[in-house]
C-alpha positions in Angstrom: 2.5 9.7 8.7 3.5 8.8 5.0 0.6 9.0 2.5 0.1 7.0 -0.4 -1.4 8.3 -3.9 -1.9 6.6 -6.9 -2.0 9.3 -10.1 -3.4 7.8 -13.7 0.1 9.4 -15.9 -1.2 10.5 -19.8 0.6 11.4 -23.0 3.6 9.0 -22.1 5.0 6.8 -25.1 7.7 5.2 -23.9 9.7 4.1 -20.8 12.0 7.5 -21.3 8.4 9.2 -20.8 7.6 7.0 -17.3 11.4 7.7 -16.3 11.2 11.7 -17.0 8.0 11.8 -14.8 9.5 9.6 -11.5 12.3 11.5 -11.8 10.3 15.1 -11.9 8.2 13.8 -9.0 11.2 11.9 -7.1 12.8 15.8 -6.6 10.1 17.3 -4.6 11.1 17.0 -1.0 10.1 13.7 1.1 9.0 12.1 -2.3 9.0 8.8 -3.4 7.3 7.7 -6.5 7.6 5.1 -8.9 5.6 5.3 -12.6 5.2 1.9 -14.4 4.6 2.9 -18.5 2.8 -0.1 -18.7 0.0 0.8 -16.4 0.2 4.3 -17.4 0.5 5.1 -13.5 2.3 6.7 -10.3 2.5 5.4 -6.8 3.7 8.0 -5.3 4.7 8.2 -1.1 3.7 11.8 -0.5 3.9 12.8 3.5 2.8 16.2 3.6 2.7 16.8 0.1 -1.1 17.6 -1.8 -2.0 16.4 -4.8 -2.1 19.7 -6.6 1.4 19.8 -5.8 1.9 16.3 -7.3 0.0 17.2 -10.6 1.8 20.1 -11.5 4.8 18.8 -11.4 4.0 15.9 -13.4 2.3 18.6 -15.8 5.4 20.8 -15.8 7.3 18.0 -17.5 4.8 17.7 -20.5 2.6 15.4 -19.2 -0.7 15.0 -17.3 -1.7 13.6 -14.1 -4.9 12.7 -12.5 -6.8 10.8 -9.3 -7.8 6.9 -10.8 -11.2 7.2 -11.4 -12.6 4.2 -9.5 -12.7 0.9 -10.9 -15.7 -0.3 -10.2 -18.9 0.5 -12.1 -19.0 0.4 -15.9 -17.2 -2.1 -17.2 -17.8 -1.1 -21.1 -15.9 1.5 -20.4 -12.6 0.1 -19.3 -13.1 -2.4 -22.5 -10.3 -2.3 -24.5 -12.2 -2.4 -27.9 -13.9 1.0 -26.8 -10.6 2.6 -25.9 -11.1 5.9 -27.8 -7.0 5.8 -27.3 -6.8 2.5 -28.9 -9.1 3.3 -31.7 -7.4 6.6 -32.5 -4.6 4.6 -32.8 -5.7 1.9 -35.1 -7.2 4.5 -37.1 -4.1 6.0 -37.6 -2.5 2.6 -38.7 -4.8 1.7 -41.4 -4.3 4.8 -43.1 -0.6 5.2 -42.5 -0.5 1.3 -44.1 -2.8 2.0 -47.4 -0.5 4.9 -47.9 3.0 3.2 -47.3 2.8 -0.2 -49.1 2.6 1.3 -52.5 5.5 3.4 -51.6 7.4 0.5 -50.7 6.1 -1.7 -53.9 7.3 1.6 -56.0 10.1 1.8 -54.1 11.2 -2.3 -53.7 10.5 -3.5 -57.3 11.8 -1.8 -60.1 9.5 -3.1 -62.6 7.0 -1.1 -61.5 8.7 2.4 -61.4 7.2 4.2 -64.3 8.2 7.5 -65.4 8.0 10.1 -62.6 7.0 7.5 -59.7 8.6 8.7 -57.1 6.6 12.1 -57.1 3.5 10.0 -56.6 5.6 8.2 -53.7 6.4 11.7 -52.6 2.6 12.4 -52.6 1.5 8.8 -51.0 4.4 9.3 -48.1 3.9 12.5 -47.2 1.2 12.4 -45.2 2.6 9.1 -43.5 5.3 10.7 -42.6 3.6 14.2 -41.3 0.3 12.7 -39.9 1.0 9.1 -39.6 4.1 9.8 -37.6 2.9 13.1 -35.5 2.2 11.5 -32.5 6.5 10.7 -32.3 6.6 14.6 -33.8 4.5 15.7 -31.2 6.2 13.6 -28.0 9.7 14.3 -29.6 8.6 18.7 -29.8 7.4 18.0 -26.0 10.5 16.8 -24.4 12.6 19.1 -26.4 10.7 22.1 -25.0 11.4 20.4 -21.6 15.5 19.9 -22.7 14.8 16.1 -22.7 15.4 13.4 -25.0 13.5 10.1 -25.2 12.6 7.3 -27.7 10.0 9.3 -29.5 13.0 11.1 -30.0 15.0 9.1 -31.8 11.7 7.7 -34.4 10.6 11.6 -34.9 14.5 12.0 -36.1 15.0 9.2 -38.1 11.4 9.5 -39.8 12.8 13.2 -40.1 15.9 13.0 -41.7 14.7 10.2 -44.2 11.6 12.3 -45.4 13.7 15.3 -45.4 16.9 13.7 -47.6 14.3 12.5 -49.9 12.4 16.1 -50.4 16.1 17.3 -50.5 17.5 15.2 -53.6 13.9 15.3 -55.3 13.8 18.7 -55.4 17.6 19.8 -55.5 19.2 16.3 -56.8 19.0 14.1 -59.2 16.0 11.9 -57.9 13.3 14.2 -59.5 14.5 13.8 -62.8 12.2 11.7 -65.4 13.1 7.9 -65.3 14.6 8.2 -62.0 15.1 3.9 -60.6 16.0 2.4 -57.4 16.2 -0.9 -55.4 16.3 -1.7 -51.8 18.2 -4.2 -50.5 18.4 -5.5 -46.7 21.4 -4.3 -46.2 23.4 -1.5 -47.1 26.7 -1.4 -49.8 29.4 0.4 -48.1 31.5 2.8 -50.5 28.9 2.9 -53.2 26.9 6.3 -53.7 23.1 5.5 -54.2 21.6 8.6 -54.8 18.6 7.5 -54.0 15.9 8.9 -51.7 14.3 7.1 -48.7 10.2 8.0 -48.8 9.9 4.4 -48.1 11.7 4.4 -45.2 10.5 7.3 -44.0 6.7 5.7 -44.4 8.0 2.0 -43.7 9.6 2.7 -40.8 6.1 5.2 -39.2 4.1 2.5 -40.2 6.4 -0.6 -38.0 6.1 1.5 -35.4 2.9 2.3 -35.3 1.8 -1.1 -35.7 4.1 -2.3 -32.9 2.5 0.7 -30.5 -0.7 -0.6 -31.7 0.0 -4.4 -30.4 1.4 -2.7 -27.2 -1.6 -1.1 -26.6 -3.5 -3.9 -27.2 -1.6 -6.3 -25.4 -1.3 -3.7 -22.2 -5.1 -3.7 -22.6 -5.6 -7.7 -22.4 -3.0 -8.2 -19.7 -5.1 -5.7 -17.4 -8.6 -8.0 -18.3 -7.8 -10.2 -15.5 -8.4 -7.0 -12.9 -11.4 -5.7 -15.0 -12.9 -9.6 -15.0 -12.0 -9.5 -11.0 -13.6 -6.3 -10.8 -16.5 -6.4 -12.5 -17.8 -9.4 -10.8 -19.6 -8.1 -7.8 -23.1 -7.6 -8.1 -25.5 -5.0 -9.1 -28.3 -4.9 -7.3 -29.4 -6.7 -4.3 -32.8 -7.4 -2.3 -32.9 -5.8 1.3 -35.5 -7.3 3.8 -37.2 -3.8 5.3 -39.8 -4.3 7.7 -40.3 -7.6 7.1 -41.0 -6.7 3.1 -38.2 -7.7 0.7 -36.9 -4.5 -1.2 -34.8 -4.7 -4.4 -32.1 -1.3 -4.2 -28.5 -1.0 -6.3 -25.8 -3.1 -4.0 -23.6 0.6 -3.9 -26.6 1.7 -1.5 -26.3 -1.5 1.2 -24.7 -0.3 4.6 -23.3 -2.3 7.4 -26.2 -4.1 9.5 -28.8 -4.4 6.3 -30.5 -8.0 5.6 -30.1 -9.4 2.5 -31.7 -12.0 0.9 -30.3 -14.7 -1.9 -31.7 -16.9 -3.5 -30.7 -20.1 -5.7 -28.5 -18.8 -8.4 -28.3 -15.1 -7.4 -24.7 -13.5 -6.2 -24.0 -12.4 -3.1 -24.2 -8.7 -3.2 -21.5 -7.9 -0.2 -19.3 -9.4 2.5 -22.0 -10.7 5.0 -22.9 -13.3 7.7 -25.6 -15.7 7.4 -28.0 -15.7 9.7 -30.8 -18.0 8.1 -30.9 -21.3 5.6 -28.2 -23.2 4.1 -26.9 -23.0 0.8 -23.5 -24.3 -1.3 -21.6 -21.4 -2.3 -19.4 -20.9 -5.9 -16.2 -19.1 -4.7 -14.4 -20.0 -7.9 -14.0 -17.1 -9.4 -12.1 -15.4 -6.3 -10.9 -18.9 -5.4 -10.0 -20.5 -7.9 -11.9 -23.9 -6.3 -14.1 -25.6 -8.2 -15.9 -27.3 -5.5 -18.5 -25.1 -3.8 -18.5 -24.9 -0.3 -21.3 -25.9 1.9 -22.2 -22.4 4.6 -25.2 -22.0 7.0 -25.7 -19.9 10.0 -22.8 -18.6 11.7 -20.2 -18.8 8.3 -19.5 -15.8 6.8 -19.6 -15.0 3.2 -18.0 -12.9 0.2 -20.0 -10.8 -2.3 -19.8 -12.0 -5.1 -19.9 -15.3 -4.3 -22.6 -17.5 -6.0 -25.2 -19.2 -4.1 -25.7 -22.3 -6.1 -28.5 -24.7 -3.1 -31.1 -22.2 -0.9 -31.9 -18.8 0.1 -30.3 -17.2 2.6 -30.5 -14.5 4.9 -27.5 -12.6 5.1 -26.2 -9.3 7.5 -23.7 -6.9 5.4 -20.8 -6.8 7.3 -18.8 -4.7 5.1 -19.7 -2.5 1.8 -17.7 -0.6 -0.6 -13.9 -0.3 -0.7 -13.7 -2.6 2.5 -15.1 -5.7 0.9 -12.9 -9.0 0.3 -13.3 -8.5 -4.0 -12.5 -4.7 -3.3 -9.0 -5.7 -1.0 -8.4 -8.3 -3.9 -8.4 -5.5 -6.7 -6.4 -3.1 -4.8 -3.5 -5.9 -3.9 -3.4 -6.3 -7.5 -3.1 -2.9 -9.1 -0.6 -2.6 -6.2 1.5 -5.2 -7.7 0.8 -3.8 -11.2 2.4 -0.5 -10.3 5.3 -1.2 -8.8 8.8 -2.0 -10.0 11.4 -5.5 -9.5 14.6 -4.6 -9.0 15.6 -6.1 -12.4 13.2 -3.5 -13.5 15.0 -0.6 -11.7 18.0 -1.3 -13.8 16.5 -1.8 -16.8 15.6 2.1 -16.3 18.7 3.4 -15.3 20.1 1.9 -19.1 17.1 3.5 -21.0 17.3 7.0 -19.0 20.9 7.5 -20.8 20.7 5.5 -23.7 18.7 8.3 -25.8 21.0 10.6 -25.9 24.3 7.2 -25.9 22.4 6.4 -29.5 22.6 10.0 -30.6 26.3 10.2 -30.2 26.5 6.7 -31.9 24.6 8.4 -34.7 27.0 11.0 -35.1 29.5 9.0 -34.5 28.5 6.5 -37.4 27.6 9.8 -39.8 31.0 11.0 -39.1 33.0 7.9 -39.4 31.7 7.4 -43.1 32.6 10.6 -43.9 35.6 10.9 -42.6 36.5 7.0 -44.3 35.6 8.9 -47.6 32.4 7.0 -47.9 29.1 9.3 -49.8 27.3 11.1 -47.9 24.0 8.3 -48.9 25.7 6.0 -47.5 26.6 8.0 -43.9 23.3 9.0 -43.6 22.1 5.6 -44.2 24.2 4.0 -41.1 23.1 7.7 -39.1 19.2 6.6 -39.8 19.4 3.1 -39.6 21.6 3.8 -36.1 18.6 6.0 -34.5 15.3 3.8 -35.6 16.8 0.4 -34.6 18.5 1.8 -30.9 14.5 2.4 -29.8 14.9 0.9 -26.2 11.2 0.4 -26.2 11.6 -3.1 -25.2 13.7 -2.3 -22.2 10.7 -0.4 -20.8 8.3 -3.0 -21.6 10.1 -6.3 -20.5 9.4 -5.9 -17.0 5.6 -4.1 -16.3 3.8 -6.3 -19.3 5.1 -10.1 -17.6 4.3 -8.2 -14.1 0.7 -7.5 -15.2 0.2 -10.7 -16.8 1.4 -13.1 -14.1 -0.3 -11.0 -11.5 -3.5 -11.1 -13.2 -3.3 -14.6 -14.2 -2.4 -15.0 -10.2 -5.7 -13.0 -9.6 -7.4 -15.3 -11.6 -6.8 -18.6 -10.1 -7.2 -17.1 -6.4 -3.0 -15.9 -5.8 -2.5 -12.6 -4.8 1.1 -11.1 -5.0 1.6 -7.8 -3.2 4.4 -6.8 -5.4 7.2 -6.9 -8.2 9.8 -6.9 -4.8 8.2 -10.2 -3.9 9.6 -12.2 -7.4 13.0 -12.0 -6.7 12.8 -14.0 -3.1 10.9 -16.8 -4.8 13.8 -17.6 -6.7 16.1 -17.9 -3.6 13.4 -19.7 -0.8 15.1 -23.3 0.3 12.8 -23.5 3.3 8.8 -23.0 3.8 7.7 -23.1 7.3 3.9 -23.8 7.9 1.6 -22.9 10.9 -0.7 -26.3 11.5 -3.6 -25.2 12.3 -5.6 -23.7 9.8 -2.8 -24.0 7.1 -2.3 -28.1 6.7 -5.4 -28.6 9.2 -8.5 -27.6 8.5 -8.5 -25.3 11.8 -12.2 -27.0 13.0 -13.1 -29.6 14.8 -14.6 -32.8 13.3 -14.8 -36.3 15.0 -11.9 -38.2 13.7 -13.0 -41.5 15.4 -15.8 -43.7 17.1 -15.1 -47.0 19.0 -17.8 -48.3 20.4 -17.8 -51.1 23.7 -18.5 -54.3 24.3 -22.2 -54.6 22.4 -22.9 -50.9 22.3 -24.0 -50.0 17.9 -22.0 -47.4 16.6 -25.2 -45.7 15.5 -27.0 -45.5 19.3 -23.0 -44.2 20.7 -23.5 -41.4 17.7 -27.5 -40.8 18.7 -26.9 -40.4 22.5 -23.5 -38.2 22.4 -24.8 -36.2 20.2 -28.7 -35.8 22.3 -26.7 -35.3 25.5 -24.2 -32.7 23.5 -26.7 -30.9 21.5 -27.2 -28.5 24.6 -23.5 -27.8 24.7 -21.8 -25.0 22.6 -18.6 -26.2 23.2 -16.8 -26.7 20.1 -16.0 -30.8 20.8 -19.8 -30.8 21.6 -20.8 -28.8 17.7 -18.6 -31.2 16.1 -20.0 -34.1 17.6 -23.4 -32.8 16.3 -22.0 -32.2 12.8 -20.7 -35.8 12.5 -24.2 -37.0 13.6 -26.1 -34.6 11.0 -23.4 -35.9 8.1 -24.0 -40.1 9.3 -27.6 -39.0 9.3 -28.5 -39.6 12.7 -31.0 -37.2 14.9 -30.1 -36.1 17.8 -32.7 -36.9 20.3 -33.5 -33.6 22.9 -32.4 -34.0 26.3 -33.9 -33.5 29.6 -32.8 -31.9 33.0 -29.2 -31.2 30.7 -26.4 -29.7 33.0 -22.9 -28.9 32.1 -19.3 -29.2 33.8 -17.1 -26.9 32.5 -13.6 -28.5 31.6 -15.0 -32.3 33.3 -18.3 -33.4 30.5 -22.0 -32.8 30.2 -24.9 -35.3 31.7 -28.9 -35.0 30.6 -31.9 -37.5 30.5 -32.3 -38.9 26.9 -35.4 -41.3 26.9 -35.6 -42.2 30.1 -31.2 -42.9 29.8 -28.8 -40.8 32.1 -26.1 -40.2 29.8 -23.1 -38.9 30.8 -20.5 -37.5 28.3 -16.5 -36.3 29.1 -13.1 -36.9 30.6 -12.2 -40.5 31.3 -11.2 -39.5 34.8 -14.1 -37.3 35.4 -16.1 -40.5 34.9 -14.3 -42.5 36.6 -13.9 -40.1 40.1 -17.4 -37.9 40.2 -19.4 -41.1 39.1 -17.6 -43.9 39.9 -17.9 -45.5 36.3 -14.9 -48.3 36.0 -14.0 -47.5 32.4 -12.4 -50.7 30.9 -9.1 -51.3 29.6 -10.7 -50.7 25.3 -11.9 -47.3 26.7 -8.7 -46.1 28.1 -6.8 -47.3 25.0 -8.7 -45.6 22.6 -8.2 -42.0 25.2 -4.9 -42.6 25.7 -4.2 -43.1 21.7 -6.6 -40.3 20.7 -4.9 -38.2 23.4 -1.1 -39.0 22.0 -2.3 -37.6 18.7 -3.2 -34.4 20.1 -6.9 -34.8 19.8 -10.0 -35.3 23.0 -11.1 -38.3 23.9 -15.2 -38.2 24.9 -15.4 -41.2 26.9 -20.0 -41.8 26.7 -22.1 -43.8 29.2 -25.7 -44.1 30.1 -27.0 -46.8 32.5 -24.1 -46.5 34.7 -22.1 -48.3 31.9 -19.0 -46.8 29.7 -20.7 -47.5 25.7 -17.7 -45.7 23.9 -15.1 -43.4 22.9 -15.3 -40.1 20.7 -12.1 -39.0 19.1 -12.4 -35.1 18.4 -9.8 -33.1 17.1 -8.6 -30.9 14.0 -7.7 -32.9 10.5 -5.1 -32.9 8.0 -6.7 -30.7 5.0 -7.3 -33.2 1.5 -4.7 -31.9 0.1 -1.8 -31.1 2.4 0.5 -34.2 2.0 0.5 -33.7 -2.1 1.3 -30.0 -1.3 4.1 -31.0 0.7 5.2 -33.4 -1.8 5.7 -30.5 -4.5 7.5 -28.7 -2.3 9.6 -31.3 -1.8 9.8 -30.9 -5.9 10.4 -27.3 -5.4 13.3 -27.6 -3.9 11.6 -26.6 -0.8 12.4 -28.0 3.2 9.1 -27.7 4.7 8.8 -27.2 8.7 6.5 -27.7 10.7 5.6 -24.5 13.1 2.7 -24.8 15.8 2.2 -23.4 19.4 0.1 -26.5 19.8 1.4 -29.5 21.7 3.9 -32.2 20.5 1.6 -34.7 19.9 -0.5 -33.5 17.9 2.2 -31.1 15.8 4.1 -35.0 15.4 0.8 -36.7 14.5 -0.5 -34.2 11.5 3.5 -34.0 10.6 3.7 -38.2 9.9 0.2 -37.7 8.2 1.5 -35.0 5.4 5.4 -36.0 5.4 7.2 -33.4 7.1 10.5 -34.1 8.9 11.2 -31.3 11.2 8.2 -29.8 13.7 8.8 -26.5 16.3 5.9 -27.4 18.5 4.3 -25.8 21.5 6.2 -22.3 20.4 4.6 -19.0 21.4 4.1 -15.9 18.8 7.7 -14.8 20.1 8.6 -18.3 19.6 7.6 -18.6 16.1 9.5 -15.5 15.0 12.4 -16.5 16.4 12.6 -19.9 14.3 12.1 -18.2 11.5 15.3 -15.6 12.7 17.3 -18.5 13.3 16.3 -20.2 10.1 17.8 -17.1 8.4 20.9 -17.0 10.5 21.7 -20.2 9.4 21.6 -19.2 5.9 18.5 -20.4 4.7 16.1 -18.5 2.3 12.6 -19.0 4.0 8.7 -18.8 3.4 6.4 -18.3 6.1 2.9 -20.0 5.6 0.1 -19.1 8.0 -3.3 -17.4 8.9 -3.4 -16.2 12.3 -2.8 -13.3 14.5 -0.3 -15.1 16.0 1.5 -15.7 12.9 1.7 -12.0 11.8 5.2 -11.2 13.4 7.0 -14.5 11.3 5.1 -13.8 8.2 6.4 -10.1 8.7 10.0 -11.3 9.1 10.5 -14.6 6.5 11.7 -13.6 3.3 8.9 -14.4 1.9 5.6 -14.2 3.7 2.2 -16.4 2.7 -1.1 -15.9 3.8 -4.2 -18.2 3.9 -7.2 -16.1 2.6 -9.1 -17.6 5.2 -7.3 -16.3 7.4 -7.4 -13.0 9.9 -6.6 -9.4 8.4 -3.6 -9.1 10.4 -1.7 -12.0 8.6 -2.6 -11.0 5.1 -1.5 -7.4 6.1 1.9 -8.9 7.0 2.1 -11.3 3.7 3.6 -10.7 0.6 1.4 -13.1 -0.8 -2.2 -14.2 -0.3 -3.8 -17.7 -1.1 -7.5 -16.8 -1.4 -8.7 -20.4 -1.2 -6.6 -21.3 1.8 -5.8 -24.6 -0.3 -1.7 -25.1 0.2 -1.8 -27.1 -2.9 -2.3 -23.5 -4.6 0.7 -22.6 -2.3 3.0 -24.5 -4.5 1.2 -22.8 -7.3 1.7 -19.7 -6.4 5.6 -19.8 -5.9 5.6 -21.3 -9.0 3.7 -18.7 -10.8 5.8 -16.4 -9.2 9.1 -18.1 -10.4 7.8 -18.6 -14.2 6.9 -14.8 -14.0 10.6 -13.5 -13.1 11.9 -16.1 -15.7 10.1 -14.3 -17.9 10.9 -10.6 -16.7 14.6 -12.1 -16.9 14.0 -13.5 -20.6 12.8 -10.3 -21.7 15.1 -8.2 -20.7 17.9 -10.4 -21.9 16.3 -10.8 -25.5 15.6 -6.7 -25.8 19.5 -6.3 -24.3 20.8 -8.6 -27.0 19.3 -7.2 -29.4 20.3 -3.8 -29.1 24.1 -4.8 -28.5 23.5 -6.7 -31.2 22.0 -4.2 -33.3 23.8 -1.2 -33.2 27.3 -2.1 -34.5 25.4 -3.3 -37.6 23.9 -0.5 -38.2 27.0 1.7 -37.5 29.0 -0.2 -40.0 26.1 0.7 -42.8 25.2 -2.8 -42.8 21.8 -2.7 -42.6 18.7 -0.7 -44.5 16.5 1.7 -42.3 13.0 -0.5 -43.1 14.7 -3.2 -42.2 15.8 -1.5 -38.9 12.8 -0.4 -38.6 10.7 -3.6 -39.0 13.3 -5.0 -36.2 12.8 -2.6 -33.6 9.1 -3.1 -33.8 9.1 -6.4 -33.9 11.4 -6.2 -30.5 8.8 -4.6 -28.6 6.2 -6.8 -30.1 8.2 -10.1 -28.9 8.6 -8.9 -26.0 5.0 -8.2 -25.0 4.0 -11.4 -26.8 6.5 -13.3 -24.7 4.8 -11.8 -21.7 1.5 -12.8 -22.5 2.0 -16.6 -23.0 2.0 -16.2 -19.0 -1.5 -16.0 -19.5 -1.6 -19.8 -20.4 -0.1 -20.7 -16.8 -2.1 -24.1 -15.0 -2.2 -25.3 -11.4 -0.2 -28.2 -11.3 
């Protein structure tokens, strides 16, 4: 049996580091590992391999590994401003920049170059090239000890070469002479010997790359903020009923079966079942739904949601890692840790890129020397090639977009299981919808009330609610809820009798009242059912609803039509699907009448009714066999197989655990409109990833030949390389502005 382990990896400074750790882990027999540079985590499937072996393998590659700390608990510890690594990086950047700016100004503006200015420049640049660039030098040394080269190696060699050349020309060449002057141009001048020092290159490139790393680190912290915010939503304490006394306890001491009290304005401490009271619950932080949901006895509630109405007594059913909040957090983390197919291509390119760049730099150096150019020009071309080629942007292109996209999705109640989900969303052309609980509410409601003769509608509902108040049947509950909504008080029945499968009877206010099937009233009670009542009942049954005929004192008084109702947003959602290029299909185990009535109400043309769970699976397979790329939306156990078989499975959050487990995307709110938003978000995230990769590849392809030709100053090369990474991260952060349609 496969055992999945997540490890926090320390010491990674670039995408090549992540590739090295991944390759090291995958060399262990039976281990399949995926390492994400942006999240600094490894997801490892390691059947029969203990964690110590995995950690040892990572450490042998020159990095650190540890089991992740629990995500819920101390929000302050996770906050980006308090991150010690980020603070240290900011300090290194500020000090290095304050020293490098005077060096750059002295080097670039001849008017500032007083006698022996170059020695002041050396004094200022040396700490930057050595201490400021130390993270790159250290990482390069660690990698060299393990026989590897990474982006840090390119940076370290480039900075060291520029600084070492400057030392050589200052101490052994003409650059140290009093009166020495130099200028810096954006582009090199092939064929000319400059004899100039490169202190400004060593200092400025270090500052540019430190600045890029700092912005990357801040952006990564911001892109993970959605997950941190999600995990920090939970209540910190709860009021528990103990022997009739209310006691406030920490939430982590709750156990299933505890009864907790939630007052208006308080967060619900854990998942549970309402025992007493009624309230409106604001679940917007989990579902994105702004309208509070009314709950009462028997309703399930989710921890971290806010009670804004009355007092509730709730029996705790799930605690800790089993709660909905913890499960959502795990889904988001799993999505952010994985890799999309496009990222694996970028990883393979990055793995071979560094040695290729070293070869190109040597080729540029040798080529210029052989062509008769000066050593200075050959050196400039080689250093510029090393510095501009770093493919950090490739390593960041996918994970940053994925982190921001899935984090934004979590805020909107859209949970994307993993990056592999993104690719199918682009190709989907058919969306198959389960009916009950997906297109419809899944709860019985009174759809129509038809009084017969001179009977008042209010009196019909009052006596129908009274006779049904003794029944636990869902149809009876629907009638009672409708009466309550209409502010009709149901009288208490006397001598109540239920006839299973047919109807009920009772004495109410001296009236002998019966309610049930029209055929039962005609056969068992010898009542004459008028044509008007027969027509109303037939219309209800043709639409897949249940018709309840109500009679008292030997006369039929009216018909109540009870059935599942279409969600208010379903028709609009179907229109959105069509705008996205999707063909909607309704798939249900319900009867054809009910299915076609619902389909007509929301605008669906293709209907498959009366199908079993196996039949649903067969329909999905048939659609795929016809060449369609299929998304399936469902919420029940009977949908699980179809969800798993579809190219993209989307579970409604109010559904069963089996449906959610079989799906690729979970829509927490259960609103079909959010399904359209989920597809839009997934497509936009994939588009951002591909855009990032295009610009990262295009940048390197275009820049390296320019640098090799000696047409690019290493100073500008360093700035451009840092900008490419910052551009990719900034482009990804635009996903935070994604809004529901």
